[in-house]
C-alpha positions in Angstrom: -6.0 13.5 1.8 -9.5 14.5 0.6 -8.0 17.3 -1.4 -5.5 15.0 -2.9 -8.2 12.5 -3.9 -10.2 15.2 -5.6 -7.2 16.4 -7.4 -6.5 12.9 -8.7 -10.0 12.6 -10.1 -10.1 16.1 -11.6 -6.6 16.5 -13.1 -7.2 13.8 -15.7 -9.9 15.9 -17.2 -7.7 19.0 -17.1 -4.9 17.1 -18.9 -7.3 15.9 -21.6 -8.7 19.4 -22.1 -5.3 21.0 -22.4 -4.1 18.2 -24.7 -7.1 18.8 -27.0 -6.3 22.5 -27.4 -2.6 22.0 -28.4 -3.1 21.2 -32.1 -5.5 24.1 -32.6 -3.2 26.4 -30.7 -0.2 25.5 -32.9 -2.3 25.9 -36.0 -3.7 29.3 -34.9 -0.3 30.7 -33.9 1.0 33.9 -35.5 3.1 33.3 -38.6 5.8 35.8 -37.7 6.7 34.4 -34.3 9.6 32.1 -33.7 8.9 28.4 -34.5 9.6 27.4 -30.9 6.9 29.7 -29.6 4.4 28.6 -32.3 5.0 24.9 -32.3 7.5 24.1 -29.5 5.5 25.4 -26.5 2.3 23.6 -27.6 4.4 20.5 -28.2 6.0 20.6 -24.8 2.5 21.2 -23.3 1.2 18.1 -25.1 4.1 16.0 -23.8 3.5 17.2 -20.2 -0.2 16.4 -20.5 0.5 12.9 -21.7 3.0 12.3 -18.9 0.5 13.8 -16.4 -2.2 11.4 -17.6 0.1 8.4 -17.3 1.4 9.5 -13.8 -2.2 10.2 -12.7 -3.3 6.7 -13.7 -0.5 5.1 -11.9 -1.0 7.2 -8.8 -4.7 6.2 -8.6 -3.7 2.6 -8.3 -1.8 3.2 -5.1 -3.2 3.6 -1.6 -3.6 7.2 -0.4 -1.6 8.2 2.6 -0.9 11.5 4.3 2.6 11.7 2.9 1.4 10.9 -0.6 -1.4 13.5 -0.3 1.1 16.2 0.6 3.3 15.2 -2.4 0.4 15.3 -4.8 -0.8 18.7 -3.6 2.7 20.2 -3.8 3.6 18.6 -7.1 0.3 19.7 -8.7 0.8 23.2 -7.6 4.3 23.4 -9.1 3.4 21.6 -12.4 0.2 23.6 -12.9 2.1 26.9 -12.3 4.7 25.9 -14.9 2.1 25.0 -17.4 0.3 28.3 -16.7 3.5 30.3 -17.4 4.0 28.4 -20.7 0.5 29.0 -21.9 0.5 32.7 -20.8 3.9 33.3 -22.6 2.5 31.6 -25.8 -0.6 33.8 -25.8 1.2 37.1 -25.0 3.9 36.5 -27.7 1.4 35.5 -30.3 -0.7 38.5 -29.4 2.2 40.9 -29.9 3.2 39.2 -33.2 -0.2 39.1 -34.8 -2.6 41.7 -36.4 -5.3 43.2 -34.2 -8.1 41.2 -35.8 -6.5 37.9 -34.5 -6.0 39.1 -30.9 -9.4 37.8 -29.7 -8.5 34.2 -30.6 -5.4 34.1 -28.4 -7.3 35.7 -25.5 -10.1 33.2 -25.9 -7.8 30.2 -25.9 -5.8 31.3 -22.9 -8.9 32.4 -21.0 -10.8 29.2 -21.4 -7.7 27.2 -20.5 -7.1 29.2 -17.4 -10.7 29.1 -16.2 -11.0 25.3 -16.9 -7.6 24.6 -15.2 -8.6 26.7 -12.1 -11.9 24.8 -11.8 -10.2 21.4 -12.0 -7.7 22.5 -9.3 -10.4 24.2 -7.1 -9.6 21.9 -4.2 -6.1 23.4 -4.0 -6.7 27.2 -3.5 -3.1 28.3 -4.1 -2.8 26.4 -7.4 -6.2 27.5 -8.7 -5.7 31.2 -7.9 -2.1 31.1 -9.2 -3.2 29.7 -12.6 -5.9 32.4 -12.8 -3.4 35.2 -12.1 -0.8 33.9 -14.5 -3.3 33.2 -17.2 -5.7 36.2 -17.0 -3.6 39.1 -15.7 -1.1 39.5 -18.6 -3.6 39.1 -21.4 -6.1 41.3 -19.7 -3.5 44.0 -19.3 -2.8 43.8 -23.0 -6.5 44.1 -23.9 -7.0 47.1 -21.6 -4.0 48.9 -23.0 -5.0 48.3 -26.6 -7.4 51.3 -26.7 -9.8 49.1 -28.5 -13.3 49.4 -26.9 -14.3 45.9 -27.7 -11.1 44.4 -26.2 -11.3 46.7 -23.2 -14.9 45.5 -22.6 -13.9 41.9 -23.0 -11.0 42.3 -20.5 -13.3 43.8 -18.0 -15.8 40.9 -18.3 -12.9 38.5 -18.1 -11.7 40.0 -14.8 -15.2 39.9 -13.4 -15.5 36.3 -14.3 -12.2 35.6 -12.8 -13.2 37.3 -9.5 -16.4 35.3 -9.4 -14.5 32.0 -9.9 -12.0 33.0 -7.2 -15.0 33.6 -4.9 -16.4 30.2 -5.8 -13.0 28.6 -5.1 -12.8 30.2 -1.7 -16.4 29.2 -0.8 -15.7 25.7 -2.0 -12.7 25.5 0.3 -14.8 26.7 3.2 -17.5 24.2 2.5 -14.8 21.5 2.3 -13.5 22.5 5.8 -17.1 22.5 7.1 -17.6 19.0 5.7 -14.5 17.6 7.3 -15.5 19.2 10.6 -19.0 17.7 10.3 -17.5 14.3 9.5 -15.2 14.5 12.5 -18.1 15.5 14.8 -20.2 12.6 13.5 -17.4 10.2 13.9 -16.7 11.4 17.4 -20.4 11.1 18.4 -20.5 7.6 17.0 -17.4 6.5 18.9 -17.7 8.4 22.2 -19.7 7.7 25.3 -21.9 10.8 25.8 -21.8 10.6 29.7 -18.1 10.2 30.4 -16.5 11.3 27.1 -14.5 8.1 26.9 -14.4 5.9 23.8 -17.4 3.5 23.5 -17.5 -0.2 22.7 -17.9 0.5 19.0 -14.6 2.4 19.0 -12.9 -0.3 21.0 -14.1 -3.1 18.7 -12.8 -1.2 15.6 -9.4 -0.6 17.2 -9.0 -4.2 18.2 -10.2 -5.4 14.8 -7.4 -3.3 13.3 -4.8 -4.6 15.7 -5.5 -8.3 15.2 -5.2 -8.0 11.4 -2.3 -10.2 10.0 0.8 -8.1 9.5 4.5 -8.8 9.6 5.3 -6.2 12.3 2.5 -7.3 14.7 3.3 -6.6 18.3 1.4 -7.7 21.5 -1.2 -5.6 23.2 -3.3 -5.9 26.3 -7.0 -5.6 27.0 -8.4 -5.1 30.5 -12.1 -5.3 31.3 -13.4 -4.0 34.7 -16.7 -4.0 36.5 -17.2 -1.6 39.4 -17.8 -3.2 42.9 -20.3 -1.4 45.1 -21.8 0.8 42.4 -25.3 -0.5 42.5 -25.9 0.2 46.2 -24.7 3.8 45.6 -26.9 4.2 42.6 -29.9 2.8 44.5 -29.3 5.0 47.6 -28.5 8.3 46.0 -30.2 8.1 42.6 -29.2 7.8 38.9 -27.9 11.4 38.6 -25.6 10.8 41.5 -24.5 7.5 40.0 -23.8 9.2 36.6 -21.5 11.7 38.4 -19.7 8.8 40.0 -19.2 7.1 36.7 -17.7 10.3 35.3 -15.4 10.5 38.2 -14.2 6.9 37.6 -13.6 7.9 33.9 -11.5 10.8 35.0 -9.4 8.4 37.2 -8.9 6.1 34.3 -7.7 8.9 32.1 -5.3 10.1 34.8 -4.1 6.5 35.2 -3.4 5.9 31.6 -2.4 9.2 30.2 -1.5 8.9 26.5 -0.3 5.3 26.9 -3.7 3.6 26.7 -7.3 3.9 25.6 -10.0 4.1 28.3 -13.5 2.8 27.3 -16.9 2.8 28.8 -18.7 -0.3 27.6 -22.0 0.4 29.3 -23.5 0.7 32.8 -20.6 0.4 35.3 -18.5 -1.7 32.9 -15.3 -0.2 31.6 -12.3 -1.4 29.5 -8.7 -0.4 28.9 -6.7 -1.1 25.8 -2.9 -0.9 25.9 -1.8 -0.6 22.3 1.5 -2.1 20.9 4.5 -0.1 22.2 2.7 1.2 25.2 5.1 1.4 28.2 2.2 0.1 30.4 2.1 -3.3 28.7 4.9 -4.6 31.0 3.3 -3.1 34.1 0.7 -4.8 36.3 -2.2 -2.8 34.8 -4.9 -4.3 37.0 -3.0 -3.1 40.2 -2.4 0.3 38.6 -6.1 0.7 37.9 -7.1 -0.4 41.4 -4.7 1.9 43.0 -6.1 4.8 41.0 -9.6 4.0 42.4 -8.6 3.7 46.0 -9.1 7.4 46.9 -12.7 8.3 47.7 -14.7 10.0 45.0 -16.2 13.2 46.3 -19.7 13.5 44.7 -21.8 16.4 45.9 -19.6 16.7 48.9 -20.1 13.0 49.8 -17.1 10.7 49.9 -17.8 7.5 48.0 -15.6 4.4 47.9 -15.8 2.0 44.9 -13.4 -0.6 43.7 -13.4 -2.9 40.7 -12.9 -6.4 39.5 -10.6 -6.6 36.6 -9.7 -9.2 34.0 -6.7 -8.9 31.7 -5.9 -10.6 28.4 -2.9 -10.2 26.2 -2.9 -10.7 22.4 -2.0 -13.2 20.9 -1.1 -15.5 23.9 -4.6 -15.3 25.5 -6.6 -15.2 22.2 -5.8 -14.8 18.5 -9.2 -13.1 17.7 -11.1 -10.3 19.3 -13.8 -12.6 20.6 -11.2 -15.0 22.1 -9.5 -12.0 23.7 -12.8 -10.7 25.3 -13.8 -14.2 26.4 -10.5 -14.6 28.2 -10.7 -11.2 29.9 -14.3 -11.8 30.9 -13.4 -15.2 32.5 -10.6 -13.5 34.4 -13.0 -10.8 35.5 -15.6 -13.3 36.8 -12.8 -15.1 38.6 -11.6 -11.9 40.3 -15.2 -11.0 41.2 -15.7 -14.5 42.8 -12.5 -14.2 44.8 -13.6 -10.7 46.0 -16.9 -12.1 47.2 -15.2 -15.1 48.8 -12.8 -12.8 50.6 -15.7 -10.6 51.8 -17.6 -13.7 53.0 -14.6 -15.0 55.0 -14.2 -11.5 56.6 -17.8 -11.5 57.5 -17.6 -14.9 59.1 -14.6 -13.9 61.1 -16.4 -10.8 62.3 -19.4 -12.9 63.4 -17.1 -15.4 65.3 -15.3 -12.5 67.0 -18.7 -11.1 68.1 -19.8 -14.5 69.4 -16.5 -15.0 71.2 -16.8 -11.6 72.9 
């Protein structure tokens, strides 16, 4: 998509440059060549440039997508190759039909056009190199075979300049790849929890904000927030490094529980969240029970079995909240209610245990 955007911004300059050369090319053509070669090919080129400018202007008004980006790259490669063949054929035929003293003008017109076109298409390596080969190789071969020292020297310089430009295009492509990788790494760091490798709250907020946008094909999704029960005593007894390993183990359980059907998030501390996007097969499941079951098995940390559970609150959009804030508030209230019920159950169990001891 980045390559397509760059092509859109640069091809307008390419079309304008080629359009400006067509009148002078037709005027400078050899008098003895066929009228179609002298005037027809420049005329067709001018029409293609005008159509290209119009299509480019319309294309830039539309939203870029991956499919459109591929179409733009493929179409630009084909059209630029066709234009390169036309320009090269015009220059070669005029060269062969004109006296030696006029050869330099055709070589100059074709060379400048090929180099400028390749520069404008530098974000598409194939198209840029193809235009250089089509434009430079035939005219350079004629100049080298002319036995004219000046033309042979010019052809050598032209091929060296072409090689330098190809090197520049290759380096530019490598820099583009490095830039995209750096952007991806920066984005990942900004949206990933460094301890567990899960998505962080920032990534979750962005995903939910996108899901709640008004759209005709909107479908329900679920948000579950969970708070670990029994984590603080473990952290206090064994230390923070031990607690970090326990959090990483919990993150692994969440990944295993969800697979590719949901997004696991660490919000901070011992607080996690789960997002079930539209279309997830887990939306119809009891996600809280599924998570709790995944946490039942003891976590083996440094050879020590540790048992932790969680209190979970679940909210579904849009029935439990139309906005992201409403959805989080509903899930948080459900979480606090579940935590209160857990404490009440534990208190009742403790009272029964005390009564049993007294009775004994």
